[in-house]
C-alpha positions in Angstrom: 4.9 31.1 -47.1 3.8 28.8 -44.3 4.4 25.4 -46.0 8.1 24.7 -46.2 10.3 21.9 -47.6 13.6 20.8 -46.2 15.7 17.9 -44.9 13.5 15.5 -42.9 14.0 12.1 -41.5 10.6 10.8 -40.4 8.8 7.5 -40.3 5.5 9.0 -41.5 6.3 9.0 -45.2 3.8 6.1 -45.7 1.0 7.8 -43.8 -2.3 7.8 -45.7 -2.9 11.1 -47.6 -6.2 11.7 -45.8 -4.4 11.7 -42.4 -2.4 14.4 -40.6 1.3 13.8 -41.0 3.8 14.5 -38.3 7.3 15.6 -39.5 10.3 16.3 -37.2 13.3 18.3 -38.4 16.4 19.8 -37.0 18.0 23.1 -38.0 21.1 21.1 -39.2 21.5 17.6 -40.4 25.0 17.4 -39.1 26.1 18.8 -35.7 29.5 19.9 -34.4 31.3 17.0 -32.7 32.8 17.1 -29.2 30.8 19.8 -27.5 27.4 20.6 -26.1 25.3 23.0 -28.1 21.8 24.3 -28.7 19.7 23.4 -31.7 16.1 24.0 -33.0 13.7 21.1 -33.4 10.7 21.8 -35.7 7.7 19.6 -35.4 5.2 20.1 -38.3 1.6 18.9 -38.6 0.6 18.7 -42.2 -3.1 18.6 -42.7 -4.6 16.8 -45.7 -7.1 18.6 -48.0 -10.7 18.2 -47.0 -11.9 14.8 -48.4 -14.2 14.9 -51.4 -17.7 13.4 -51.4 -17.8 13.1 -47.7 -20.2 15.3 -45.7 -18.2 17.9 -43.7 -18.7 18.2 -39.9 -21.5 20.4 -38.8 -20.5 23.9 -37.5 -21.8 25.6 -34.3 -21.2 29.2 -35.1 -21.8 32.1 -32.8 -21.3 35.7 -33.8 -20.7 38.3 -31.0 -21.2 41.8 -32.4 -20.2 45.1 -30.8 -23.0 47.6 -31.3 -21.7 50.3 -29.0 -22.1 53.9 -30.1 -18.7 54.0 -31.9 -20.0 51.3 -34.3 -22.7 53.5 -35.7 -22.8 54.1 -39.4 -20.7 52.3 -42.0 -19.0 50.0 -39.5 -22.2 48.5 -38.1 -23.8 48.2 -41.6 -20.8 46.3 -42.9 -20.7 44.1 -39.8 -24.4 43.2 -40.3 -23.8 42.5 -44.0 -20.9 40.2 -43.0 -23.0 38.4 -40.5 -25.8 37.9 -43.0 -23.3 36.5 -45.6 -21.9 34.1 -42.9 -25.4 32.9 -42.1 -26.1 32.3 -45.8 -23.0 30.1 -46.2 -24.3 27.6 -43.5 -26.5 24.7 -44.2 -29.5 23.5 -42.2 -27.2 20.9 -40.4 -25.3 23.8 -38.9 -26.2 25.9 -35.9 -26.1 29.7 -35.9 -26.5 32.3 -33.1 -25.9 36.0 -32.8 -25.3 38.1 -29.7 -24.9 41.9 -29.6 -23.6 44.0 -26.8 -23.1 47.6 -25.8 -23.6 48.3 -22.0 -26.3 45.6 -22.2 -26.2 42.2 -23.8 -28.9 40.8 -26.1 -29.3 37.5 -27.9 -30.7 38.6 -31.2 -30.6 35.1 -32.8 -30.8 32.2 -30.3 -28.9 29.1 -31.3 -30.9 27.4 -34.0 -30.4 25.4 -37.3 -29.1 27.6 -40.0 -30.1 27.6 -43.7 -32.2 30.3 -45.5 -34.4 32.1 -43.1 -35.7 35.6 -43.9 -36.7 36.2 -40.3 -33.1 35.7 -39.1 -31.8 38.1 -41.7 -34.4 40.7 -40.8 -33.3 40.4 -37.1 -29.7 41.0 -38.1 -30.4 44.0 -40.3 -32.5 45.6 -37.5 -29.5 45.8 -35.1 -28.8 49.4 -34.1 -25.9 51.1 -32.3 -26.2 51.8 -28.6 -23.9 52.8 -25.6 -20.8 51.4 -24.0 -18.8 48.1 -24.5 -19.5 45.1 -22.3 -17.1 42.8 -24.3 -16.5 40.2 -21.7 -20.2 39.7 -21.1 -20.9 39.6 -24.8 -18.4 36.7 -25.3 -19.7 34.9 -22.3 -23.3 35.1 -23.6 -22.1 34.0 -27.0 -20.5 30.9 -25.4 -23.7 30.2 -23.6 -25.5 30.0 -27.0 -22.7 27.6 -28.2 -23.2 25.4 -25.2 -26.8 24.7 -26.2 -25.4 22.4 -28.8 -22.1 21.3 -27.2 -22.1 17.8 -28.5 -19.0 16.3 -30.2 -20.6 16.4 -33.6 -20.0 20.1 -34.1 -17.1 22.4 -34.8 -17.5 25.2 -32.2 -16.5 28.7 -33.1 -17.2 32.3 -31.9 -16.4 35.2 -34.1 -16.1 38.4 -32.0 -16.1 41.8 -33.7 -15.3 45.0 -31.8 -14.1 48.5 -32.6 -13.7 49.9 -29.0 -12.3 49.4 -25.6 -14.0 47.1 -23.1 -15.4 49.4 -20.5 -18.2 47.5 -18.8 -17.4 44.4 -16.7 -14.0 42.6 -16.8 -11.8 44.5 -19.2 -8.1 43.6 -19.0 -6.1 41.3 -21.3 -5.7 38.9 -18.3 -9.5 38.8 -17.8 -10.1 37.9 -21.4 -7.2 35.5 -21.5 -8.7 33.5 -18.6 -12.0 33.4 -20.5 -10.2 32.1 -23.6 -8.4 29.4 -21.5 -11.7 28.3 -20.0 -13.4 28.2 -23.5 -10.7 26.1 -25.1 -11.3 23.4 -22.5 -14.8 23.2 -24.0 -13.4 23.0 -27.5 -14.7 26.5 -28.2 -12.3 28.8 -30.2 -12.8 32.5 -30.4 -11.7 34.5 -33.5 -11.3 38.2 -32.9 -11.8 40.9 -35.4 -10.7 44.4 -34.4 -12.1 47.3 -36.5 -10.4 50.7 -36.7 -7.7 52.0 -34.4 -9.5 52.3 -31.1 -10.0 48.7 -29.9 -7.6 47.0 -27.4 -5.4 44.7 -29.5 -3.7 43.2 -26.4 -7.0 42.0 -25.1 -8.2 40.7 -28.5 -5.1 38.7 -29.3 -4.9 37.3 -25.8 -8.5 36.0 -26.1 -7.7 34.5 -29.5 -4.4 33.0 -28.4 -5.7 31.3 -25.3 -8.7 29.8 -27.2 -6.7 28.8 -30.3 -8.6 31.2 -32.6 -7.5 33.6 -35.3 -7.1 37.3 -35.0 -7.5 40.1 -37.5 -7.0 43.9 -37.7 -9.4 45.5 -40.1 -8.6 49.2 -40.7 -11.6 49.7 -43.0 -15.0 48.3 -42.4 -15.2 47.6 -46.1 -13.0 44.6 -45.5 -15.4 42.9 -43.0 -17.4 40.8 -45.4 -14.1 39.4 -46.9 -12.7 38.6 -43.5 -15.9 36.9 -42.4 -15.8 34.8 -45.6 -12.2 33.8 -45.1 -12.8 32.9 -41.4 -15.9 30.8 -42.2 -13.9 29.1 -45.0 -11.5 27.9 -42.3 -14.3 26.7 -40.0 -16.0 24.8 -42.8 -12.7 23.0 -43.7 -11.6 21.6 -40.3 -9.9 18.2 -40.9 -8.6 17.5 -37.4 -9.5 18.6 -33.9 -8.7 18.1 -30.3 -5.0 17.8 -31.2 -2.5 16.6 -28.6 1.2 16.9 -29.6 4.0 15.4 -27.4 7.6 15.9 -28.3 10.0 13.5 -26.5 13.6 14.5 -26.3 16.0 11.5 -26.3 18.9 10.8 -24.0 21.4 13.7 -23.9 18.9 16.1 -25.3 17.3 18.6 -22.9 14.2 20.8 -23.8 14.9 24.5 -23.1 11.7 26.1 -24.3 9.1 26.5 -27.0 9.5 29.5 -29.3 6.3 31.6 -29.5 3.9 28.7 -28.5 2.3 27.8 -25.2 3.0 24.3 -23.8 4.3 22.4 -20.9 7.7 20.9 -20.3 7.5 17.7 -18.2 11.0 16.3 -17.8 12.1 15.2 -21.3 8.7 15.7 -22.8 7.0 18.8 -24.2 3.2 18.9 -24.5 1.0 21.2 -26.7 -2.7 21.4 -27.5 -4.4 22.7 -30.6 -8.1 22.9 -31.1 -8.2 22.3 -34.8 -6.4 22.0 -38.2 -7.8 23.3 -41.4 -7.5 21.5 -44.8 -4.1 21.7 -46.4 -2.8 23.8 -43.5 0.6 23.4 -41.8 1.0 24.1 -38.1 4.4 23.8 -36.4 6.1 24.1 -33.1 9.8 25.2 -32.7 11.6 23.8 -29.7 15.0 24.9 -28.5 17.0 22.1 -27.1 20.5 21.5 -25.6 22.4 18.5 -27.0 25.4 16.9 -25.3 28.5 16.4 -27.4 29.2 13.2 -29.4 32.3 12.0 -31.2 32.8 12.8 -34.9 30.9 10.2 -37.0 28.4 9.4 -34.3 24.7 9.1 -35.3 22.1 9.8 -32.7 18.3 10.1 -32.5 17.4 13.6 -31.2 13.7 13.7 -30.8 10.4 11.9 -31.4 7.0 13.4 -31.7 3.5 11.9 -31.5 0.2 13.7 -32.4 -3.2 12.3 -31.5 -6.3 13.9 -32.8 -10.0 13.3 -33.7 -11.0 12.9 -37.3 -14.1 15.0 -37.5 -15.5 13.0 -40.4 -15.3 9.6 -38.9 -15.1 10.8 -35.2 -12.3 8.3 -34.7 -9.1 8.9 -32.8 -6.1 8.9 -35.0 -2.4 9.4 -34.5 0.9 10.0 -36.3 4.5 9.9 -35.3 7.8 11.3 -36.5 11.4 11.4 -35.4 14.7 13.0 -36.3 18.3 12.0 -35.9 21.6 13.8 -36.6 25.2 13.0 -37.4 28.1 14.6 -35.7 31.2 15.9 -37.5 34.4 17.9 -36.6 34.4 19.4 -40.1 33.0 22.9 -39.7 32.4 23.2 -43.5 30.3 20.0 -43.5 28.3 21.3 -40.5 27.7 24.7 -42.1 26.5 23.2 -45.3 24.0 20.9 -43.6 21.7 23.7 -42.5 18.0 23.0 -42.9 16.8 26.2 -44.7 13.2 25.5 -43.8 13.8 25.3 -40.1 16.2 28.1 -40.0 13.9 30.4 -42.0 10.9 29.7 -39.8 13.1 30.3 -36.7 14.2 33.7 -38.0 10.6 34.7 -38.9 9.5 33.8 -35.4 12.4 35.7 -33.9 11.1 38.7 -35.9 7.7 38.2 -34.4 9.3 38.4 -31.0 11.1 41.6 -32.1 7.7 43.1 -33.0 6.4 42.3 -29.6 9.5 43.7 -28.0 9.2 46.9 -29.9 5.6 47.3 -28.6 6.8 46.7 -25.0 9.7 49.2 -25.3 7.5 51.8 -26.9 4.9 51.4 -24.1 7.8 52.1 -21.7 8.6 55.3 -23.5 11.8 53.9 -25.0 11.2 54.8 -28.6 14.9 54.5 -29.8 15.2 51.1 -28.3 12.0 50.0 -30.0 13.3 51.2 -33.3 16.6 49.5 -32.7 14.8 46.2 -32.0 13.0 46.3 -35.3 16.1 47.4 -37.3 18.2 44.7 -35.7 15.7 42.0 -36.6 15.4 43.4 -40.2 19.2 43.1 -40.5 19.2 39.5 -39.4 16.4 38.7 -41.8 18.3 40.3 -44.6 21.4 38.3 -43.9 19.5 35.1 -44.0 17.6 36.1 -47.1 20.9 36.9 -48.9 22.4 33.6 -47.8 19.4 31.6 -48.9 18.6 33.7 -52.0 15.1 34.0 -50.5 13.0 36.7 -52.1 10.1 36.3 -49.7 12.3 36.6 -46.7 13.9 39.7 -48.2 10.4 41.2 -48.5 9.9 40.5 -44.8 13.1 42.3 -44.0 12.1 45.3 -46.1 8.7 45.4 -44.3 10.3 45.3 -40.9 12.7 48.1 -41.9 9.7 50.1 -43.0 8.0 49.5 -39.7 11.1 50.7 -37.9 11.2 53.8 -40.0 7.5 54.5 -39.2 8.0 54.2 -35.5 11.2 56.4 -35.7 9.3 59.1 -37.6 5.9 59.0 -36.0 6.3 57.0 -32.8 4.2 53.9 -32.1 0.9 55.1 -33.5 -2.3 53.2 -32.6 -2.4 51.8 -36.1 1.2 50.7 -36.1 0.8 49.1 -32.7 -2.1 47.0 -34.0 -0.2 46.1 -37.2 2.8 44.8 -35.2 0.6 43.0 -32.6 -1.5 41.3 -35.3 1.3 40.3 -37.6 3.3 38.9 -34.7 0.3 36.9 -33.6 -0.4 35.6 -37.1 3.2 34.5 -37.6 3.5 32.8 -34.2 0.3 30.8 -34.8 0.8 30.2 -38.5 -2.5 31.8 -39.2 -3.6 31.4 -42.8 -4.4 34.8 -44.2 -5.9 36.1 -47.4 
């Protein structure tokens, strides 16, 4: 669903296949002549598959595991099993550490080379459930273990698992968001895994978002080994890191704002940062712009983009560029038929992610009917686009959003539904690859 094909005019067609490619597209190839208008610029970063016969970068993996009282029983056992499996997937070039927390914080496995080690596995299996939930302190201690091997040769990742509310130490989404912002400056991403329906999804997604990590909602602990395996698969397949993307709007084009991504607008330029790209993954940014009018028949460059990144295999700095232009026409039929389905489709899906977030906000304010209406309205727009494009997958998304609206209408915003909406919205906005 995340890799799309559409009209593109870009000067990166000759980029080497082992390099990241930068593509710039517009929501229409032909724009209405004679008037100012808004348009959507999509900048895609297409990652190559991991190279064959080249040793992958070493991974510095830290697991931070909630062992509070609510984790006792099957949840903790499955979490320990998942941690052991993750450890076994690493090589002796990698670094592994494990921190547990309840109201206290304990480093069970200090940062050390991975590879088969029965002693480490015994330590993990001996973890037992305890008291309250010092989540902030647990992540901070996990980061301290990562910093013991903070050199540029490693891919740094924390996997945080929790099933409860943070109730010891800093505990708000803003607190954890600030922690995530600090960690990304050290090239440490935090992936969050929420188990069951009692954790704080706002806190977990904010931490993941601000550190450029993934986020998962796991209703059943039986899924934990699968989620850990999927996440480790990503970490072991990083093909680009420390990614700086700059979008330069040309004369007569004004950037209005990014859609569902964090970045900075500096005059005509928009700047974004990503920590890593995984093999064969596509990440993109959608930028709303205002374009001044041009005469019919005019041809203008709209935007350029440049991405610079580190190749983790060679540790060399690389870059790629792309650009997009448009023609102007007074023929409304010509304009209408020039729509870029790829860009428009991703734009609608991201608007749907916004509607999910809005439904949560409205429900939190006690405005259940407005929350339902937000989801229904978004589903209707998705359905219209799906019918126009004959897009079965988009139609399925419309059906799913309608079902979410029906659930909220019937039962209210349950804890489970809130987590589903928050997680799906996050995964769409970040183009998280899911199993």
